[in-house]
Structures are given as structure tokens and as C-alpha cells.
DRENFIBA-532855 format. One record per residue (C-alpha): residue number from 0; residue in three letters; x, y, z. Coordinates in nm, 3 decimals, padded with zeros to 5 digits. Example, Ala and Ser with C-alpha at 12.3 -4.5 7.8 and 13.67 -1.06 7.14 Angstrom:
% residues 2
NODE    n  res       c1       c2       c3
NODE    0  ALA   01.230  -00.450   00.780
NODE    1  SER   01.367  -00.106   00.714
This chain:
% residues 153
NODE    n  res       c1       c2       c3
NODE    0  MET   00.029  -04.927  -03.925
NODE    1  ASN  -00.053  -05.201  -03.650
NODE    2  SER   00.325  -05.278  -03.612
NODE    3  ASN   00.387  -04.919  -03.590
NODE    4  LEU   00.136  -04.875  -03.289
NODE    5  ILE   00.286  -05.183  -03.120
NODE    6  LEU   00.709  -05.005  -03.150
NODE    7  ILE   00.511  -04.600  -03.069
NODE    8  PHE   00.290  -04.766  -02.738
NODE    9  PRO   00.583  -04.889  -02.521
NODE   10  ILE   00.835  -04.617  -02.600
NODE   11  LEU   00.529  -04.315  -02.513
NODE   12  LEU   00.504  -04.539  -02.200
NODE   13  ILE   00.859  -04.533  -02.098
NODE   14  MET   00.847  -04.131  -02.170
NODE   15  ALA   00.547  -04.109  -01.909
NODE   16  LEU   00.748  -04.327  -01.657
NODE   17  LEU   01.075  -04.113  -01.681
NODE   18  LEU   00.842  -03.745  -01.689
NODE   19  ILE   00.676  -03.906  -01.379
NODE   20  LEU   01.003  -03.980  -01.236
NODE   21  CYS   01.179  -03.609  -01.314
NODE   22  PHE   00.843  -03.479  -01.170
NODE   23  ILE   00.922  -03.690  -00.845
NODE   24  LEU   01.302  -03.615  -00.812
NODE   25  CYS   01.222  -03.184  -00.899
NODE   26  MET   00.944  -03.210  -00.615
NODE   27  VAL   01.180  -03.352  -00.352
NODE   28  SER   01.435  -03.155  -00.482
NODE   29  LEU   01.214  -02.838  -00.430
NODE   30  SER   01.100  -02.968  -00.095
NODE   31  LYS   01.503  -02.959   00.043
NODE   32  CYS   01.516  -02.576  -00.115
NODE   33  ASN   01.205  -02.507   00.080
NODE   34  ARG   01.340  -02.652   00.379
NODE   35  LEU   01.656  -02.500   00.406
NODE   36  LYS   01.489  -02.140   00.309
NODE   37  ARG   01.305  -02.177   00.606
NODE   38  GLN   01.583  -02.274   00.834
NODE   39  LEU   01.773  -01.969   00.713
NODE   40  SER   01.485  -01.754   00.736
NODE   41  ASP   01.409  -01.836   01.056
NODE   42  GLY   01.753  -01.785   01.225
NODE   43  GLU   01.841  -02.135   01.275
NODE   44  PHE   02.134  -02.106   01.041
NODE   45  GLU   02.253  -01.763   01.198
NODE   46  GLU   02.249  -01.957   01.564
NODE   47  LYS   02.396  -02.238   01.495
NODE   48  ILE   02.681  -02.097   01.336
NODE   49  GLU   02.676  -01.855   01.667
NODE   50  GLU   02.665  -02.156   01.847
NODE   51  ALA   03.006  -02.289   01.689
NODE   52  GLU   03.207  -01.971   01.751
NODE   53  ARG   03.136  -01.978   02.100
NODE   54  LYS   03.254  -02.343   02.146
NODE   55  ILE   03.574  -02.263   01.966
NODE   56  SER   03.629  -01.974   02.173
NODE   57  ARG   03.562  -02.144   02.472
NODE   58  LEU   03.804  -02.398   02.341
NODE   59  ALA   04.079  -02.188   02.248
NODE   60  LYS   04.042  -02.049   02.594
NODE   61  GLU   04.078  -02.368   02.801
NODE   62  ALA   04.337  -02.491   02.556
NODE   63  SER   04.540  -02.187   02.626
NODE   64  GLN   04.475  -02.180   03.041
NODE   65  SER   04.585  -02.564   03.029
NODE   66  GLY   04.876  -02.508   02.830
NODE   67  ALA   04.834  -02.733   02.553
NODE   68  LEU   04.854  -02.351   02.347
NODE   69  PRO   05.120  -02.179   02.458
NODE   70  ALA   05.127  -01.796   02.423
NODE   71  ALA   05.331  -01.636   02.197
NODE   72  ASP   05.593  -01.435   02.342
NODE   73  LEU   05.678  -01.176   02.128
NODE   74  SER   05.943  -01.045   02.276
NODE   75  ASP   06.152  -01.352   02.159
NODE   76  PRO   06.395  -01.179   01.897
NODE   77  GLY   06.442  -01.544   01.712
NODE   78  ALA   06.021  -01.469   01.678
NODE   79  ILE   05.939  -01.456   01.318
NODE   80  ARG   05.834  -01.072   01.232
NODE   81  ARG   05.972  -01.008   00.895
NODE   82  ILE   05.804  -01.139   00.609
NODE   83  GLY   05.845  -01.057   00.253
NODE   84  ILE   05.653  -01.199  -00.023
NODE   85  GLU   05.725  -01.192  -00.410
NODE   86  ARG   05.503  -01.379  -00.625
NODE   87  PHE   05.600  -01.477  -01.021
NODE   88  ASP   05.556  -01.634  -01.366
NODE   89  ALA   05.843  -01.864  -01.316
NODE   90  PHE   05.835  -02.046  -01.698
NODE   91  PRO   05.737  -01.875  -02.032
NODE   92  GLY   05.343  -01.970  -02.095
NODE   93  VAL   05.268  -01.972  -01.746
NODE   94  THR   05.069  -01.702  -01.618
NODE   95  GLY   04.888  -01.594  -01.330
NODE   96  ALA   05.164  -01.547  -01.089
NODE   97  PHE   05.160  -01.868  -00.917
NODE   98  SER   05.523  -01.891  -00.832
NODE   99  PHE   05.613  -01.721  -00.519
NODE  100  SER   05.913  -01.667  -00.270
NODE  101  ALA   05.843  -01.590   00.073
NODE  102  ALA   06.115  -01.432   00.298
NODE  103  LEU   06.079  -01.516   00.709
NODE  104  LEU   06.293  -01.384   00.938
NODE  105  ASP   06.362  -01.265   01.286
NODE  106  ASP   06.501  -00.941   01.474
NODE  107  ASN   06.834  -01.068   01.340
NODE  108  TYR   06.792  -01.155   00.995
NODE  109  ASN   06.759  -01.529   01.038
NODE  110  GLY   06.530  -01.744   00.872
NODE  111  ILE   06.451  -01.871   00.581
NODE  112  ILE   06.312  -01.821   00.201
NODE  113  LEU   06.026  -02.052   00.060
NODE  114  THR   06.031  -02.094  -00.288
NODE  115  THR   05.742  -02.207  -00.528
NODE  116  LEU   05.812  -02.283  -00.855
NODE  117  TYR   05.470  -02.377  -01.041
NODE  118  GLY   05.429  -02.505  -01.395
NODE  119  HIS   05.183  -02.688  -01.588
NODE  120  GLU   05.349  -03.027  -01.559
NODE  121  SER   05.470  -02.998  -01.223
NODE  122  SER   05.547  -02.741  -00.921
NODE  123  ASN   05.907  -02.750  -00.682
NODE  124  THR   05.941  -02.617  -00.344
NODE  125  TYR   06.273  -02.522  -00.240
NODE  126  ILE   06.389  -02.383   00.092
NODE  127  ARG   06.707  -02.165   00.159
NODE  128  GLU   06.870  -02.091   00.542
NODE  129  ILE   06.885  -01.736   00.585
NODE  130  LYS   07.205  -01.584   00.827
NODE  131  GLU   07.230  -01.254   00.893
NODE  132  GLY   07.045  -01.170   00.613
NODE  133  ASP   07.230  -01.341   00.341
NODE  134  SER   07.244  -01.660   00.181
NODE  135  ASP   07.530  -01.935   00.103
NODE  136  VAL   07.392  -02.000  -00.197
NODE  137  LYS   07.309  -01.767  -00.518
NODE  138  LEU   06.890  -01.652  -00.486
NODE  139  LEU   06.723  -01.631  -00.750
NODE  140  GLU   06.576  -01.264  -00.862
NODE  141  GLU   06.246  -01.305  -00.695
NODE  142  GLU   06.400  -01.425  -00.364
NODE  143  ILE   06.619  -01.118  -00.375
NODE  144  LYS   06.280  -00.903  -00.417
NODE  145  ALA   06.151  -01.103  -00.135
NODE  146  LEU   06.449  -01.112   00.089
NODE  147  GLU   06.484  -00.697   00.048
NODE  148  LYS   06.072  -00.681   00.140
NODE  149  ALA   06.130  -00.886   00.432
NODE  150  LYS   06.452  -00.687   00.579
NODE  151  ASN   06.253  -00.359   00.493
NODE  152  ASN   05.942  -00.497   00.645
């Protein structure tokens, strides 16, 4: 009987220490949650977000004025303005339409088709050059659909 008590006492002591440690960790977490709750309810978080937005706007304006970010020339006929996207399942057993073809064309129907074929084992990306709305290589059915969407866009 005494030998059982000798074994039970250290086990109970260890369990009590673990319980105290868990209680301390819970109190620390609760304190952090309460501090975050106060910050959110005081509007401090919103103020920081607004301040960050103001800084981003100011930096973008400065970069634009300094010429670091050139303004987009929408009158350029070589600018990509026609976009068509076709999502699809590339392989049997792969669902979710993670594969896609994206046609990016200018006003003269020149540009590229970017195709990504997603599978469980690998993912491959291909680029097809498009000149005057046509390709020198045979296009996938989905690439043709994306190209037609871009032409009609």
C-alpha cells in the first residue's frame, strides 16, 4: 500500500504543476486578447490602417510625379486591352478548374496566350505567341476559347 502512495504522489505533483502551467498560459493569452480587443474598440487599429493608406497614396503620388512610375498610355495601340480567360480541368480526376488559359491581346490582336495545366503531380505553364489573332502552333481547345473571348472583348 505504501509503495502505491509513493508512486501516486509524484504523479499528482506533476499533474498539479502542469495544471498550474496551463492556467498561467491561459491567463497570458486572455490578457493578449483583451489588449487586442481594447485596441480594436478604441479605433486604434482603424487609425493605423488609415495612416498606412495615406502613406501608400502619398508614396504612389511622389513616385508618379518623379517619373519612377510612368503613367499608362492608353492611346498606345500596343497596350494590352483585350483579355480572355478560360478555366478548365486539364486531367481526369483533377477537379476545381485550377488550369487556365489567358489570352492577352492588343488592339491589333497581337499578344500571348498563357496556359497553366494543373495536375496533382505537377503544374506546367506554356506561352503561345499570337500575331494578328492567330498562332503558328496548334492551340488547345481551351486556348482557342480564351483567344475568342479576348477578340470579342
